[in-house]
C-alpha positions in Angstrom: 146.8 -92.2 195.8 144.9 -90.0 193.3 141.4 -90.7 192.3 139.3 -89.2 189.5 138.9 -89.3 185.8 141.3 -86.7 184.6 145.0 -86.7 183.5 147.0 -83.5 183.8 150.1 -83.1 181.6 152.7 -80.6 182.9 155.4 -79.7 180.3 158.4 -78.6 182.4 161.4 -79.0 180.1 161.7 -75.3 179.1 164.9 -73.3 179.8 163.1 -70.1 180.9 165.5 -67.7 179.3 163.3 -64.7 180.1 163.5 -65.5 183.8 167.3 -64.9 183.7 170.3 -67.1 184.2 169.8 -70.4 186.0 168.5 -73.9 185.6 165.2 -75.0 183.9 162.4 -72.6 184.6 160.2 -75.2 186.3 163.0 -75.8 188.9 163.5 -72.2 189.8 162.7 -71.4 193.4 159.6 -69.6 194.6 159.6 -69.1 198.4 162.2 -71.8 198.7 160.5 -74.4 196.6 160.7 -75.1 192.8 157.8 -73.8 190.7 157.1 -77.4 189.7 156.5 -78.5 193.3 154.0 -75.6 193.8 152.3 -76.5 190.6 152.0 -80.3 191.2 150.9 -79.8 194.8 147.9 -77.8 193.5 147.1 -80.1 190.7 147.2 -83.1 193.1 144.7 -81.3 195.4 142.0 -81.2 192.6 139.6 -84.1 193.3 139.1 -84.8 189.6 142.8 -85.6 189.0 143.7 -89.3 188.6 147.0 -89.0 186.7 149.8 -86.4 186.6 152.5 -86.7 183.9 155.4 -84.3 184.0 157.7 -83.8 181.0 161.1 -82.8 182.4 164.4 -82.1 180.8 165.9 -85.4 179.9 169.0 -85.0 182.1 166.8 -84.1 185.1 164.2 -86.9 184.9 165.6 -88.9 187.9 166.0 -85.7 190.0 162.5 -84.5 189.2 161.0 -87.9 190.0 162.7 -87.8 193.4 161.7 -84.2 193.9 158.0 -84.9 193.3 157.8 -88.3 195.1 156.8 -86.7 198.5 154.2 -84.5 196.8 152.1 -86.9 194.8 152.2 -90.0 192.6 153.6 -88.6 189.4 154.9 -90.1 186.1 158.0 -88.3 184.9 159.0 -88.6 181.2 161.8 -86.9 179.2 160.5 -83.8 177.4 161.4 -82.5 174.0 163.1 -79.4 172.6 159.8 -77.6 172.2 156.8 -77.4 174.5 154.6 -79.0 171.8 156.9 -82.0 171.7 156.9 -82.3 175.5 153.1 -82.3 175.6 153.0 -85.1 173.0 155.5 -87.2 174.9 153.5 -86.7 178.2 150.3 -87.5 176.4 151.7 -90.8 175.2 152.2 -91.9 178.9 148.5 -91.4 179.9 146.7 -94.7 180.5 144.3 -95.5 177.7 141.2 -95.4 179.8 141.5 -91.8 180.7 139.3 -89.7 178.4 139.8 -86.1 179.8 143.2 -84.6 179.5 144.4 -81.2 180.8 147.6 -79.4 179.8 149.0 -77.2 182.5 152.1 -74.9 182.5 154.5 -75.5 185.5 155.1 -71.7 185.3 151.5 -71.2 186.5 152.6 -72.5 189.8 149.8 -71.0 192.0 146.8 -72.1 189.9 144.0 -72.9 192.4 142.6 -76.5 192.4 139.2 -74.9 191.9 140.2 -73.7 188.4 141.4 -77.2 187.5 138.1 -78.5 188.6 136.2 -75.9 186.6 138.1 -76.8 183.3 137.6 -80.5 183.9 133.9 -80.1 184.6 133.4 -78.2 181.3 135.1 -81.0 179.3 133.1 -83.6 181.3 129.9 -81.6 180.4 130.5 -82.1 176.7 132.9 -79.4 175.4 135.7 -80.9 173.4 138.2 -78.1 174.2 138.1 -75.6 177.1 140.4 -72.7 178.2 140.4 -70.5 181.3 140.6 -66.8 180.4 140.6 -63.4 181.9 139.3 -60.1 180.4 141.8 -57.7 178.9 141.9 -54.7 181.2 144.5 -52.5 179.3 143.8 -50.5 176.2 145.3 -52.3 173.2 146.6 -50.4 170.2 147.4 -51.9 166.7 150.7 -50.5 165.6 152.3 -50.4 162.2 155.7 -49.5 160.7 157.5 -46.7 162.4 155.5 -47.4 165.6 152.6 -45.5 164.1 149.3 -46.3 165.8 146.8 -47.7 163.3 143.9 -48.0 165.6 142.5 -49.1 169.0 141.4 -52.7 169.3 138.1 -53.5 170.9 139.2 -55.1 174.1 135.7 -56.4 174.9 136.3 -59.3 172.5 139.8 -60.1 173.7 140.8 -62.5 176.5 144.0 -63.4 178.2 144.5 -67.2 178.1 145.7 -69.3 181.0 146.1 -73.0 181.8 145.1 -75.7 182.4 143.5 -76.2 179.0 141.2 -79.1 178.9 140.4 -81.5 176.1 138.7 -84.7 175.3 141.6 -87.1 174.9 140.7 -88.0 171.3 140.7 -84.3 170.4 144.1 -83.6 171.9 145.6 -86.7 170.2 144.2 -85.7 166.8 145.3 -82.1 167.3 148.9 -83.1 167.9 148.9 -85.7 165.1 147.7 -83.0 162.7 150.0 -80.2 163.9 152.0 -78.7 161.1 153.2 -75.5 162.9 154.5 -74.9 166.4 151.9 -72.9 168.3 152.0 -71.4 171.8 149.1 -73.4 173.2 147.3 -76.6 172.6 143.9 -74.9 172.1 145.5 -73.3 169.0 146.1 -76.8 167.6 142.4 -77.7 168.2 141.3 -74.4 166.6 143.4 -75.3 163.5 141.3 -78.5 163.2 138.0 -76.6 163.5 137.3 -77.8 167.0 135.1 -75.3 169.0 137.0 -74.0 172.0 135.0 -72.7 175.0 136.2 -70.2 177.6 135.6 -70.5 181.4 136.6 -67.8 183.9 140.3 -67.9 184.9 142.0 -66.8 188.1 144.4 -64.0 189.0 146.4 -66.6 190.9 147.1 -68.5 187.6 149.6 -65.9 186.4 152.5 -67.2 184.3 155.9 -66.7 185.9 158.0 -65.6 183.0 160.1 -62.7 184.1 162.0 -61.9 187.4 159.2 -59.5 188.4 156.7 -62.3 188.1 158.5 -64.2 190.9 158.0 -61.2 193.2 154.3 -61.0 192.3 153.9 -64.7 192.8 155.5 -64.6 196.2 153.0 -61.9 197.2 150.1 -64.0 195.9 151.5 -67.0 197.7 151.3 -65.1 201.0 147.8 -63.9 200.2 146.6 -67.4 199.3 
């Protein structure tokens, strides 16, 4: 059984087109196991986690439930056509007494439990919305029509955003209720409402597996873990 005060939502209904032909991205294999299994195993290892809700492709809900049963107690719901819809459907399945909710990409399958704890602790400490980030290390250029360079962006004020992203439950519920546009992350919905979003240090292990090359990098990290 899981104990703690945090619910983690794992939207896992995406097709993963950029990863190449195959089934849903979350069910692609990394070192012989689906990405979703790797992700849920690490989420369940975080002491703060009490509830895990996975939003799976509707046709795969029974199979995903069976897949995860040996890993941890997990609630599996049918996801939507878009990530935002899947998060909202998973959020609706969280018990009403859980006040801290994290949203975590199944594609960030190697995220350390320590990062999950760090995000949860920041929300518990009073921040309404929290994101893990890494500094931008590459030079970034602003480019205009004709691929003409317009200038160099100051990378010192830029961050690469990861998951899990953490929220007070009421903030996440309100953000999804107010959402007018589909955004790429839940913190963006909170920003639209004027909610302050705070950064905590991310992890190199929390890379997002999007392309075939990412699977190779993830396997190398898995052996280094």
